[in-house]
C-alpha positions as CSV (number, residue, x, y, z in Angstrom):
1,M,-4.6,6.1,40.0
2,N,-4.2,9.5,38.4
3,E,-7.6,10.1,36.7
4,N,-6.2,12.9,34.6
5,Y,-3.5,10.6,33.1
6,V,-4.0,9.9,29.4
7,R,-2.1,7.1,27.7
8,E,-0.2,8.3,24.6
9,I,0.8,6.3,21.6
10,D,4.5,6.6,20.9
11,L,4.8,6.5,17.1
12,I,8.4,5.5,17.2
13,D,7.7,2.6,19.6
14,L,4.8,1.7,17.4
15,F,7.1,1.6,14.3
16,V,9.7,-0.4,16.2
17,D,7.1,-2.9,17.4
18,W,5.9,-3.2,13.8
19,L,9.4,-4.0,12.6
20,S,9.8,-6.6,15.4
21,H,7.2,-8.6,13.5
22,W,9.4,-8.7,10.4
23,R,8.8,-12.4,9.8
24,S,5.1,-11.9,9.3
25,L,5.9,-8.8,7.3
26,L,8.0,-11.0,5.0
27,A,5.2,-13.4,4.7
28,F,2.8,-10.6,3.7
29,L,5.4,-9.4,1.1
30,I,5.7,-12.9,-0.4
31,V,1.9,-13.1,-0.7
32,G,1.8,-9.7,-2.3
33,V,4.5,-10.6,-4.8
34,I,2.7,-13.8,-5.7
35,L,-0.5,-12.0,-6.2
36,A,1.2,-9.3,-8.3
37,G,3.0,-12.0,-10.3
38,G,-0.3,-13.7,-10.9
39,Y,-1.8,-10.5,-12.1
40,M,1.0,-9.9,-14.5
41,F,0.9,-13.4,-15.8
42,L,-2.8,-13.5,-16.4
43,G,-2.8,-10.1,-17.9
44,S,0.0,-11.0,-20.3
45,T,-1.6,-14.3,-21.5
46,P,-2.7,-13.9,-25.1
47,S,-6.4,-14.2,-25.6
48,A,-8.5,-14.9,-28.6
49,P,-9.0,-11.8,-30.7
50,I,-12.2,-10.0,-30.2
51,E,-14.1,-9.8,-33.5
52,L,-16.5,-7.0,-33.8
53,D,-19.2,-7.0,-36.3
54,V,-18.9,-3.5,-37.4
55,V,-22.3,-2.8,-38.9
56,Q,-22.5,0.5,-40.5
57,E,-26.0,1.1,-41.1
58,E,-25.7,3.7,-43.7
59,E,-29.2,4.6,-44.7
60,E,-28.3,5.9,-48.0
61,E,-31.2,7.6,-49.3
62,E,-31.2,7.9,-53.0
63,E,-31.0,11.6,-53.4
64,E,-32.8,12.8,-56.5
65,L,-30.5,15.0,-58.6
66,T,-31.8,18.2,-59.9
67,A,-31.9,18.9,-63.6
68,R,-29.0,21.3,-63.2
69,E,-26.9,18.6,-61.4
70,I,-27.7,16.0,-64.1
71,K,-26.8,18.5,-66.8
72,A,-23.4,19.1,-65.1
73,V,-22.7,15.4,-65.1
74,E,-23.7,15.0,-68.7
75,E,-21.4,17.9,-69.7
76,V,-18.5,16.0,-67.9
77,I,-19.5,12.9,-69.8
78,A,-19.6,14.7,-73.1
79,L,-16.3,16.4,-72.4
80,N,-14.7,13.1,-71.5
81,D,-16.0,11.5,-74.7
82,E,-14.5,14.4,-76.7
83,Y,-11.2,13.8,-74.9
84,E,-11.2,10.1,-75.8
85,E,-12.1,10.8,-79.4
86,N,-9.3,13.3,-79.7
87,V,-6.8,10.8,-78.2
88,K,-7.8,8.2,-80.8
89,L,-7.6,10.7,-83.6
90,Y,-4.2,11.9,-82.4
91,E,-2.8,8.4,-82.2
92,A,-4.0,7.6,-85.7
93,E,-2.7,10.8,-87.4
94,K,0.3,11.9,-85.4
95,D,2.9,10.3,-87.7
96,S,1.6,12.3,-90.7
97,M,1.3,15.6,-88.9
98,E,3.7,18.4,-89.0
99,P,5.7,18.9,-85.7
100,K,3.9,22.2,-85.0
101,D,0.5,20.7,-85.6
102,R,1.4,17.6,-83.5
103,A,2.4,19.8,-80.6
104,E,-0.8,21.9,-80.8
105,A,-2.9,18.8,-80.9
106,F,-1.1,17.3,-77.9
107,Y,-1.5,20.4,-75.8
108,Y,-5.2,20.5,-76.7
109,I,-5.6,16.9,-75.6
110,V,-3.8,17.7,-72.3
111,A,-6.0,20.7,-71.7
112,T,-9.1,18.7,-72.4
113,K,-8.0,16.0,-69.9
114,N,-7.3,18.7,-67.2
115,S,-10.7,20.2,-67.9
116,V,-12.4,16.8,-67.4
117,E,-10.6,16.2,-64.1
118,G,-11.4,19.7,-62.9
119,R,-15.1,19.3,-63.7
120,K,-15.1,16.0,-61.9
121,G,-13.7,17.7,-58.8
122,T,-16.7,20.0,-58.6
123,L,-19.2,17.1,-58.5
124,N,-20.8,16.0,-55.2
125,E,-21.1,12.4,-54.0
126,A,-24.5,11.9,-55.6
127,Q,-23.3,13.2,-58.9
128,L,-20.2,11.0,-58.8
129,K,-22.4,7.9,-58.2
130,Y,-24.5,9.0,-61.1
131,L,-21.4,9.4,-63.2
132,Y,-19.8,6.0,-62.3
133,G,-22.9,4.0,-61.6
134,D,-23.2,1.8,-58.4
135,E,-19.4,1.5,-57.9
136,D,-17.9,3.2,-54.9
137,T,-15.6,6.1,-55.6
138,D,-11.9,5.9,-54.4
139,D,-12.6,8.5,-51.7
140,S,-15.6,6.5,-50.3
141,K,-13.6,3.3,-50.3
142,D,-10.7,4.9,-48.4
143,A,-13.1,6.4,-45.9
144,K,-14.6,2.9,-45.2
145,E,-11.2,1.3,-44.8
146,E,-10.2,4.0,-42.3
147,N,-13.4,3.4,-40.3
148,V,-12.8,-0.3,-40.1
149,E,-9.1,0.2,-39.0
150,S,-10.1,2.7,-36.3
151,A,-12.8,0.3,-35.0
152,T,-10.3,-2.5,-34.9
153,E,-7.7,-0.4,-33.0
154,S,-10.2,0.8,-30.4
155,V,-10.7,-2.8,-29.1
156,A,-7.1,-3.7,-28.8
157,P,-6.6,-5.4,-25.3
158,A,-4.5,-3.5,-22.8
159,G,-1.6,-5.3,-21.2
160,P,-1.0,-5.7,-17.4
161,S,0.0,-2.5,-15.6
162,K,3.3,-2.6,-13.7
163,T,2.0,0.2,-11.5
164,K,-1.0,-1.9,-10.4
165,A,1.3,-4.8,-9.7
166,L,3.5,-2.7,-7.5
167,L,0.4,-1.3,-5.8
168,I,-0.6,-4.9,-4.9
169,V,2.7,-5.3,-3.1
170,I,2.4,-2.0,-1.3
171,L,-1.1,-2.8,-0.2
172,A,0.2,-6.0,1.4
173,V,2.7,-4.0,3.4
174,I,0.0,-1.5,4.4
175,L,-2.3,-4.2,5.4
176,H,0.3,-5.8,7.6
177,F,1.0,-2.4,9.3
178,I,-2.7,-1.8,9.9
179,V,-3.1,-5.2,11.5
180,F,-0.2,-4.8,13.9
181,A,-0.8,-1.1,14.6
182,C,-4.3,-2.0,15.8
183,R,-2.8,-4.8,17.8
184,Y,-0.4,-2.4,19.4
185,I,-2.9,0.2,20.1
186,F,-5.6,-2.0,21.6
187,D,-3.1,-4.4,23.4
188,N,-3.7,-4.4,27.1
189,K,0.0,-5.1,28.0
190,I,2.5,-2.6,29.5
191,K,4.6,-1.1,26.8
192,H,8.2,0.0,26.6
193,T,7.4,3.7,26.6
194,D,4.6,3.7,29.3
195,T,5.2,6.0,32.3
196,L,3.6,4.0,35.1
197,S,4.6,6.6,37.7
198,A,2.4,9.2,36.0
199,M,-0.4,6.8,35.8
200,T,-0.4,5.7,39.4
201,G,1.5,8.3,41.4
202,V,4.0,5.5,42.5
203,P,7.7,6.1,41.7
204,E,9.4,3.8,39.3
205,Y,12.7,2.1,40.1
206,T,15.4,2.2,37.5
207,R,14.4,-0.1,34.7
208,M,16.1,-3.5,34.8
209,V,17.0,-4.7,31.4
210,D,18.5,-8.1,30.8
211,W,21.2,-7.0,28.3
212,S,22.4,-10.5,27.8
213,M,19.0,-11.4,26.3
214,V,18.9,-8.2,24.2
215,D,22.4,-8.9,22.8
216,S,21.7,-12.5,22.1
217,K,19.3,-11.6,19.3
218,K,20.5,-11.9,15.7
219,G,19.8,-10.3,12.4
220,L,16.8,-8.0,12.2
221,D,15.8,-8.8,15.8
222,K,19.1,-7.3,16.9
223,L,18.5,-4.2,14.9
224,V,15.0,-3.8,16.3
225,N,16.4,-4.1,19.9
226,K,19.1,-1.6,19.0
227,M,16.4,0.9,18.0
228,R,14.2,0.1,21.0
229,F,16.9,0.6,23.6
230,A,18.8,3.3,21.9
231,G,18.1,5.9,24.7
232,I,18.8,3.6,27.7
233,R,22.1,3.5,29.5
234,R,23.7,0.0,29.3
235,T,24.1,-1.0,32.9
236,S,24.2,-4.8,33.7
237,L,21.1,-6.3,35.2
238,T,23.1,-7.4,38.3
239,Q,24.2,-3.8,39.0
240,I,20.7,-2.3,38.5
241,V,19.2,-4.9,40.8
242,E,21.8,-4.1,43.5
243,I,21.0,-0.4,43.1
244,N,17.3,-0.9,43.4
245,S,17.8,-3.2,46.4
246,S,19.9,-0.5,48.1
247,A,17.2,2.1,47.4
248,T,14.5,-0.2,48.9
249,I,16.5,-0.9,52.0
250,E,17.0,2.9,52.5
251,K,13.3,3.4,52.3
252,L,12.6,0.6,54.8
253,K,15.1,2.3,57.2
254,N,13.6,5.7,56.8
255,K,10.0,4.4,57.4
256,N,11.1,1.9,60.1
257,Y,9.7,-1.0,58.1
258,S,10.8,-4.6,58.8
259,S,9.0,-6.5,56.1
260,I,8.5,-6.1,52.4
261,A,6.9,-8.1,49.6
262,V,7.7,-8.1,45.9
263,V,4.4,-8.6,44.0
264,G,4.1,-9.4,40.3
265,T,1.8,-11.7,38.3
266,G,3.4,-14.3,36.2
267,I,7.1,-13.2,36.5
268,D,8.5,-15.5,39.1
269,L,12.1,-15.2,37.9
270,E,12.2,-11.4,37.9
271,R,10.5,-11.2,41.3
272,N,12.9,-13.6,42.9
273,I,15.9,-11.8,41.5
274,L,14.9,-8.6,43.3
275,S,13.6,-10.2,46.5
276,N,16.7,-12.4,46.9
277,Q,18.9,-9.4,46.5
278,I,17.0,-7.4,49.1
279,L,17.2,-10.4,51.5
280,K,20.9,-10.7,50.8
281,D,21.5,-7.0,51.5
282,K,19.3,-7.0,54.6
283,P,19.1,-10.5,56.2
284,D,17.1,-9.4,59.2
285,A,14.2,-8.2,57.0
286,T,11.2,-10.3,56.1
287,V,11.1,-10.5,52.3
288,K,8.4,-12.2,50.4
289,S,7.9,-12.9,46.7
290,I,4.2,-13.1,45.9
291,D,2.7,-13.9,42.5
292,S,-0.7,-12.3,43.1
293,I,-2.9,-11.1,45.8
294,T,-6.2,-10.9,43.9
295,H,-5.9,-14.1,41.9
296,S,-4.1,-16.4,44.3
297,V,-5.7,-18.5,47.1
298,N,-2.9,-17.8,49.4
299,G,-2.2,-14.2,48.3
300,A,-4.2,-12.5,51.0
301,D,-2.6,-14.6,53.7
302,D,0.9,-14.0,52.3
303,I,0.5,-10.2,52.3
304,A,-0.9,-10.1,55.8
305,G,1.5,-8.3,58.2
306,V,3.7,-7.0,55.5
307,D,4.6,-3.3,55.9
308,A,5.6,-2.4,52.3
309,A,5.5,-3.8,48.8
310,I,7.2,-3.4,45.5
311,L,5.0,-4.0,42.4
312,A,7.0,-5.8,39.7
313,V,6.0,-5.7,36.1
314,K,7.5,-6.9,32.8
315,V,7.1,-5.0,29.6
316,A,5.0,-6.8,26.9
317,H,4.0,-9.4,29.5
318,T,2.1,-7.8,32.4
319,R,-1.4,-6.6,31.7
320,Y,-2.6,-3.2,32.8
321,N,-5.7,-4.8,34.5
322,D,-3.5,-7.2,36.6
323,F,-1.2,-4.4,37.5
324,M,-3.9,-2.0,38.6
325,E,-5.8,-4.7,40.5
326,E,-2.7,-5.7,42.5
327,L,-1.9,-2.0,43.2
328,Q,-5.5,-1.4,44.4
329,S,-5.5,-4.5,46.5
330,L,-2.3,-3.5,48.3
331,R,-3.7,0.0,49.0
332,D,-6.9,-1.5,50.3
333,R,-4.9,-3.6,52.8
334,G,-2.9,-0.6,53.9
335,V,0.4,-1.8,52.4
336,D,2.7,1.0,51.5
337,V,3.7,0.6,47.9
338,L,7.3,1.9,47.7
339,G,7.8,1.7,44.0
340,I,7.3,-0.1,40.7
341,A,10.1,-2.4,39.5
342,I,10.0,-2.6,35.7
343,F,11.8,-5.5,34.0
344,E,12.5,-5.8,30.2
Protein backbone atom coordinates (compact mmCIF):
# COMPACT_ATOMS: atom_id res chain seq x y z
CA MET A 1 0.00 0.00 0.00
CA ASN A 2 1.19 3.50 -0.80
CA GLU A 3 1.80 5.03 2.63
CA ASN A 4 1.87 8.55 1.14
CA TYR A 5 -1.64 8.18 -0.25
CA VAL A 6 -4.23 10.40 1.39
CA ARG A 7 -7.92 9.78 0.83
CA GLU A 8 -9.68 12.88 -0.40
CA ILE A 9 -13.34 13.73 0.05
CA ASP A 10 -14.94 14.60 -3.27
CA LEU A 11 -17.49 17.30 -2.47
CA ILE A 12 -19.49 16.65 -5.63
CA ASP A 13 -19.76 12.96 -4.85
CA LEU A 14 -20.65 13.88 -1.26
CA PHE A 15 -23.46 16.10 -2.55
CA VAL A 16 -24.71 13.43 -4.95
CA ASP A 17 -24.62 10.83 -2.19
CA TRP A 18 -26.65 13.19 0.00
CA LEU A 19 -29.23 13.65 -2.75
CA SER A 20 -29.46 9.88 -3.15
CA HIS A 21 -31.08 9.83 0.30
CA TRP A 22 -33.88 12.12 -0.87
CA ARG A 23 -36.55 10.01 0.81
CA SER A 24 -35.14 10.63 4.27
CA LEU A 25 -34.54 14.26 3.28
CA LEU A 26 -38.23 14.52 2.45
CA ALA A 27 -39.06 13.03 5.85
CA PHE A 28 -36.84 15.61 7.57
CA LEU A 29 -38.53 18.37 5.56
CA ILE A 30 -41.98 17.16 6.59
CA VAL A 31 -40.93 17.11 10.25
CA GLY A 32 -39.47 20.61 9.87
CA VAL A 33 -42.67 21.92 8.26
CA ILE A 34 -44.77 20.34 11.03
CA LEU A 35 -42.61 21.94 13.71
CA ALA A 36 -42.72 25.30 11.93
CA GLY A 37 -46.49 25.02 11.57
CA GLY A 38 -46.83 24.20 15.25
CA TYR A 39 -44.71 27.21 16.12
CA MET A 40 -46.86 29.47 13.94
CA PHE A 41 -50.09 28.03 15.35
CA LEU A 42 -49.09 28.29 18.99
CA GLY A 43 -47.63 31.74 18.44
CA SER A 44 -50.84 33.01 16.83
CA THR A 45 -53.21 31.56 19.47
CA PRO A 46 -54.80 34.49 21.35
CA SER A 47 -53.90 34.53 25.00
CA ALA A 48 -55.45 36.30 27.95
CA PRO A 49 -54.40 39.93 28.11
CA ILE A 50 -51.67 40.68 30.55
CA GLU A 51 -52.81 43.16 33.09
CA LEU A 52 -50.13 45.24 34.60
CA ASP A 53 -50.71 47.05 37.80
CA VAL A 54 -49.03 50.27 36.93
CA VAL A 55 -48.23 51.67 40.27
CA GLN A 56 -46.90 55.08 39.97
CA GLU A 57 -45.46 55.92 43.25
CA GLU A 58 -45.40 59.56 43.01
CA GLU A 59 -44.08 60.83 46.20
CA GLU A 60 -45.58 64.16 45.91
CA GLU A 61 -44.08 66.22 48.50
CA GLU A 62 -46.15 69.13 49.50
CA GLU A 63 -44.05 71.98 48.39
CA GLU A 64 -44.40 75.01 50.55
CA LEU A 65 -45.08 78.07 48.44
CA THR A 66 -43.17 81.18 49.11
CA ALA A 67 -44.97 84.36 50.04
CA ARG A 68 -44.19 85.75 46.63
CA GLU A 69 -45.70 82.73 44.88
CA ILE A 70 -48.82 82.91 47.05
CA LYS A 71 -49.15 86.60 46.29
CA ALA A 72 -48.97 85.87 42.56
CA VAL A 73 -51.77 83.32 42.89
CA GLU A 74 -53.90 85.71 44.91
CA GLU A 75 -53.41 88.38 42.26
CA VAL A 76 -54.70 85.93 39.65
CA ILE A 77 -57.69 85.16 41.87
CA ALA A 78 -58.42 88.86 42.37
CA LEU A 79 -58.08 89.56 38.67
CA ASN A 80 -60.38 86.65 37.87
CA ASP A 81 -62.95 87.92 40.39
CA GLU A 82 -62.80 91.34 38.78
CA TYR A 83 -63.35 89.72 35.39
CA GLU A 84 -66.41 87.84 36.60
CA GLU A 85 -67.86 90.99 38.22
CA ASN A 86 -67.37 92.96 35.01
CA VAL A 87 -69.08 90.23 33.02
CA LYS A 88 -72.11 90.31 35.33
CA LEU A 89 -72.25 94.10 35.22
CA TYR A 90 -71.95 94.11 31.44
CA GLU A 91 -74.74 91.58 31.06
CA ALA A 92 -76.99 93.68 33.30
CA GLU A 93 -76.41 97.08 31.68
CA LYS A 94 -75.48 96.40 28.06
CA ASP A 95 -79.00 97.07 26.77
CA SER A 96 -79.04 100.60 28.22
CA MET A 97 -75.51 101.47 27.16
CA GLU A 98 -74.56 103.50 24.16
CA PRO A 99 -72.96 101.46 21.37
CA LYS A 100 -69.63 103.14 21.89
CA ASP A 101 -69.68 102.51 25.66
CA ARG A 102 -70.82 98.94 25.09
CA ALA A 103 -67.91 98.27 22.72
CA GLU A 104 -65.40 99.74 25.15
CA ALA A 105 -66.81 97.66 28.01
CA PHE A 106 -66.68 94.49 25.91
CA TYR A 107 -63.07 95.06 24.86
CA TYR A 108 -62.13 95.72 28.47
CA ILE A 109 -63.71 92.43 29.56
CA VAL A 110 -61.86 90.54 26.81
CA ALA A 111 -58.58 92.15 27.80
CA THR A 112 -59.19 91.22 31.43
CA LYS A 113 -59.88 87.58 30.47
CA ASN A 114 -56.71 87.40 28.38
CA SER A 115 -54.77 88.86 31.26
CA VAL A 116 -56.16 86.20 33.62
CA GLU A 117 -55.22 83.36 31.25
CA GLY A 118 -51.80 84.85 30.68
CA ARG A 119 -51.13 85.12 34.39
CA LYS A 120 -52.26 81.50 34.88
CA GLY A 121 -49.73 80.42 32.28
CA THR A 122 -46.91 81.80 34.40
CA LEU A 123 -47.84 79.72 37.44
CA ASN A 124 -45.97 76.50 38.28
CA GLU A 125 -47.56 73.16 39.18
CA ALA A 126 -47.66 73.87 42.89
CA GLN A 127 -49.25 77.28 42.32
CA LEU A 128 -51.88 75.75 40.04
CA LYS A 129 -52.75 73.18 42.70
CA TYR A 130 -53.04 76.03 45.21
CA LEU A 131 -55.27 77.89 42.76
CA TYR A 132 -57.59 74.94 41.93
CA GLY A 133 -57.35 73.08 45.21
CA ASP A 134 -56.76 69.19 45.12
CA GLU A 135 -58.18 68.72 41.62
CA ASP A 136 -55.69 67.69 38.91
CA THR A 137 -55.01 70.18 36.20
CA ASP A 138 -55.79 69.30 32.60
CA ASP A 139 -52.07 69.00 31.79
CA SER A 140 -51.41 66.57 34.64
CA LYS A 141 -54.44 64.46 33.67
CA ASP A 142 -53.25 64.21 30.06
CA ALA A 143 -49.76 63.24 31.21
CA LYS A 144 -51.11 60.43 33.38
CA GLU A 145 -53.28 59.09 30.55
CA GLU A 146 -50.27 59.07 28.20
CA ASN A 147 -48.20 57.16 30.75
CA VAL A 148 -50.90 54.51 31.13
CA GLU A 149 -51.27 54.14 27.35
CA SER A 150 -47.52 53.81 26.82
CA ALA A 151 -47.31 51.19 29.57
CA THR A 152 -50.14 49.22 27.97
CA GLU A 153 -48.53 49.33 24.52
CA SER A 154 -45.16 48.17 25.80
CA VAL A 155 -46.53 44.78 26.91
CA ALA A 156 -48.42 43.99 23.70
CA PRO A 157 -47.55 40.33 22.79
CA ALA A 158 -45.56 39.83 19.58
CA GLY A 159 -46.91 37.40 16.97
CA PRO A 160 -44.99 34.42 15.53
CA SER A 161 -42.08 35.23 13.23
CA LYS A 162 -42.23 33.82 9.70
CA THR A 163 -38.45 34.09 9.56
CA LYS A 164 -38.10 31.81 12.57
CA ALA A 165 -40.56 29.34 11.06
CA LEU A 166 -38.54 29.25 7.84
CA LEU A 167 -35.37 28.84 9.89
CA ILE A 168 -36.83 25.72 11.51
CA VAL A 169 -37.34 24.14 8.07
CA ILE A 170 -33.83 25.14 6.96
CA LEU A 171 -32.34 23.68 10.13
CA ALA A 172 -34.09 20.38 9.39
CA VAL A 173 -32.40 20.26 5.97
CA ILE A 174 -29.02 21.21 7.46
CA LEU A 175 -29.37 18.53 10.13
CA HIS A 176 -30.11 15.92 7.47
CA PHE A 177 -27.05 17.01 5.47
CA ILE A 178 -24.80 16.87 8.55
CA VAL A 179 -25.99 13.36 9.43
CA PHE A 180 -25.37 11.93 5.97
CA ALA A 181 -22.18 13.92 5.39
CA CYS A 182 -20.72 12.36 8.54
CA ARG A 183 -21.96 8.98 7.39
CA TYR A 184 -20.28 9.49 4.01
CA ILE A 185 -16.99 10.70 5.48
CA PHE A 186 -16.64 7.99 8.11
CA ASP A 187 -18.10 5.17 6.04
CA ASN A 188 -15.60 2.35 5.50
CA LYS A 189 -16.89 1.32 2.07
CA ILE A 190 -15.25 2.00 -1.27
CA LYS A 191 -16.68 5.08 -2.94
CA HIS A 192 -17.39 6.03 -6.52
CA THR A 193 -14.52 8.52 -6.74
CA ASP A 194 -11.84 6.47 -4.93
CA THR A 195 -8.65 5.80 -6.85
CA LEU A 196 -7.60 2.36 -5.63
CA SER A 197 -4.58 2.20 -7.94
CA ALA A 198 -3.05 5.23 -6.21
CA MET A 199 -3.76 3.65 -2.85
CA THR A 200 -2.29 0.21 -3.58
CA GLY A 201 -0.03 0.56 -6.60
CA VAL A 202 -2.13 -2.06 -8.41
CA PRO A 203 -3.61 -1.01 -11.78
CA GLU A 204 -7.36 -0.73 -12.13
CA TYR A 205 -9.35 -2.43 -14.84
CA THR A 206 -11.91 -0.41 -16.76
CA ARG A 207 -14.84 0.12 -14.43
CA MET A 208 -17.70 -2.25 -15.07
CA VAL A 209 -21.03 -0.45 -14.72
CA ASP A 210 -24.32 -2.30 -15.03
CA TRP A 211 -26.12 0.33 -17.09
CA SER A 212 -29.34 -1.66 -17.12
CA MET A 213 -29.53 -1.26 -13.36
CA VAL A 214 -28.60 2.42 -13.57
CA ASP A 215 -31.26 3.14 -16.21
CA SER A 216 -33.92 1.16 -14.36
CA LYS A 217 -34.15 3.81 -11.66
CA LYS A 218 -37.04 6.26 -11.75
CA GLY A 219 -37.69 9.79 -10.60
CA LEU A 220 -35.06 11.41 -8.41
CA ASP A 221 -33.04 8.19 -8.27
CA LYS A 222 -32.58 8.42 -12.02
CA LEU A 223 -31.49 12.05 -11.72
CA VAL A 224 -28.97 11.13 -9.01
CA ASN A 225 -27.50 8.36 -11.19
CA LYS A 226 -27.30 10.75 -14.12
CA MET A 227 -25.25 13.14 -12.00
CA ARG A 228 -23.06 10.38 -10.57
CA PHE A 229 -22.17 8.75 -13.90
CA ALA A 230 -22.04 11.93 -15.97
CA GLY A 231 -18.33 11.57 -16.76
CA ILE A 232 -18.30 7.85 -17.57
CA ARG A 233 -18.54 6.52 -21.10
CA ARG A 234 -21.60 4.35 -21.58
CA THR A 235 -20.27 0.98 -22.66
CA SER A 236 -22.36 -2.11 -21.96
CA LEU A 237 -21.33 -4.36 -19.11
CA THR A 238 -20.87 -7.30 -21.47
CA GLN A 239 -18.43 -5.40 -23.66
CA ILE A 240 -16.43 -4.07 -20.70
CA VAL A 241 -16.16 -7.56 -19.20
CA GLU A 242 -14.91 -8.89 -22.55
CA ILE A 243 -12.34 -6.10 -22.77
CA ASN A 244 -11.09 -6.76 -19.24
CA SER A 245 -11.00 -10.49 -19.91
CA SER A 246 -8.86 -9.96 -23.02
CA ALA A 247 -6.50 -7.73 -21.05
CA THR A 248 -6.19 -10.41 -18.38
CA ILE A 249 -5.43 -13.16 -20.89
CA GLU A 250 -2.78 -10.95 -22.49
CA LYS A 251 -1.11 -10.48 -19.10
CA LEU A 252 -1.21 -14.24 -18.46
CA LYS A 253 0.50 -14.89 -21.79
CA ASN A 254 3.15 -12.25 -21.20
CA LYS A 255 4.00 -13.66 -17.78
CA ASN A 256 3.54 -17.29 -18.80
CA TYR A 257 0.85 -17.90 -16.17
CA SER A 258 -1.60 -20.77 -16.49
CA SER A 259 -3.90 -20.10 -13.54
CA ILE A 260 -5.74 -17.10 -12.14
CA ALA A 261 -8.25 -16.39 -9.37
CA VAL A 262 -10.84 -13.67 -9.12
CA VAL A 263 -11.08 -12.73 -5.42
CA GLY A 264 -13.84 -10.53 -3.98
CA THR A 265 -15.72 -10.66 -0.69
CA GLY A 266 -19.51 -10.82 -0.88
CA ILE A 267 -19.87 -10.20 -4.63
CA ASP A 268 -20.42 -13.68 -6.06
CA LEU A 269 -22.37 -12.50 -9.10
CA GLU A 270 -19.75 -9.96 -10.20
CA ARG A 271 -16.84 -12.36 -9.60
CA ASN A 272 -18.49 -15.09 -11.63
CA ILE A 273 -19.22 -12.73 -14.54
CA LEU A 274 -15.53 -11.94 -14.96
CA SER A 275 -14.17 -15.41 -14.15
CA ASN A 276 -16.60 -17.12 -16.56
CA GLN A 277 -15.63 -14.71 -19.34
CA ILE A 278 -11.91 -15.40 -18.79
CA LEU A 279 -12.54 -19.14 -18.84
CA LYS A 280 -14.60 -18.74 -22.00
CA ASP A 281 -11.83 -16.79 -23.73
CA LYS A 282 -9.07 -19.14 -22.49
CA PRO A 283 -10.47 -22.63 -21.88
CA ASP A 284 -7.06 -24.14 -21.13
CA ALA A 285 -6.46 -21.82 -18.16
CA THR A 286 -7.32 -22.62 -14.56
CA VAL A 287 -9.78 -19.94 -13.41
CA LYS A 288 -11.13 -19.79 -9.86
CA SER A 289 -13.72 -17.56 -8.23
CA ILE A 290 -12.89 -17.12 -4.53
CA ASP A 291 -14.99 -15.21 -2.03
CA SER A 292 -12.28 -14.64 0.56
CA ILE A 293 -8.87 -15.90 1.50
CA THR A 294 -8.65 -14.43 4.99
CA HIS A 295 -12.24 -15.06 6.12
CA SER A 296 -12.99 -18.39 4.46
CA VAL A 297 -12.10 -21.85 5.74
CA ASN A 298 -11.25 -23.07 2.24
CA GLY A 299 -9.77 -19.80 1.05
CA ALA A 300 -6.15 -20.73 1.70
CA ASP A 301 -6.58 -24.09 -0.03
CA ASP A 302 -8.36 -22.52 -3.01
CA ILE A 303 -5.59 -20.01 -3.67
CA ALA A 304 -2.82 -22.59 -3.38
CA GLY A 305 -0.97 -23.08 -6.66
CA VAL A 306 -2.58 -20.07 -8.35
CA ASP A 307 -0.14 -17.88 -10.29
CA ALA A 308 -2.10 -14.62 -10.46
CA ALA A 309 -5.21 -12.97 -9.10
CA ILE A 310 -7.65 -10.17 -9.79
CA LEU A 311 -9.16 -8.34 -6.83
CA ALA A 312 -12.84 -7.65 -7.46
CA VAL A 313 -14.60 -4.90 -5.51
CA LYS A 314 -18.01 -3.26 -5.67
CA VAL A 315 -18.59 0.41 -4.99
CA ALA A 316 -20.64 1.11 -1.83
CA HIS A 317 -20.44 -2.58 -0.92
CA THR A 318 -16.84 -3.69 -0.41
CA ARG A 319 -15.14 -2.41 2.73
CA TYR A 320 -11.63 -0.99 2.67
CA ASN A 321 -10.54 -3.34 5.44
CA ASP A 322 -11.69 -6.44 3.56
CA PHE A 323 -10.11 -5.19 0.34
CA MET A 324 -6.73 -4.46 1.96
CA GLU A 325 -6.72 -7.74 3.89
CA GLU A 326 -7.32 -9.76 0.73
CA LEU A 327 -4.63 -7.83 -1.13
CA GLN A 328 -2.09 -8.33 1.63
CA SER A 329 -2.97 -12.02 1.93
CA LEU A 330 -2.39 -12.54 -1.80
CA ARG A 331 0.96 -10.79 -1.64
CA ASP A 332 2.00 -12.82 1.40
CA ARG A 333 1.36 -16.00 -0.60
CA GLY A 334 3.37 -14.76 -3.55
CA VAL A 335 0.34 -14.41 -5.82
CA ASP A 336 0.80 -11.78 -8.52
CA VAL A 337 -2.12 -9.33 -8.34
CA LEU A 338 -2.69 -8.29 -11.95
CA GLY A 339 -5.32 -5.65 -11.32
CA ILE A 340 -8.43 -4.44 -9.53
CA ALA A 341 -11.81 -5.06 -11.11
CA ILE A 342 -14.28 -2.41 -9.96
CA PHE A 343 -18.00 -3.07 -10.35
CA GLU A 344 -20.79 -0.51 -9.94
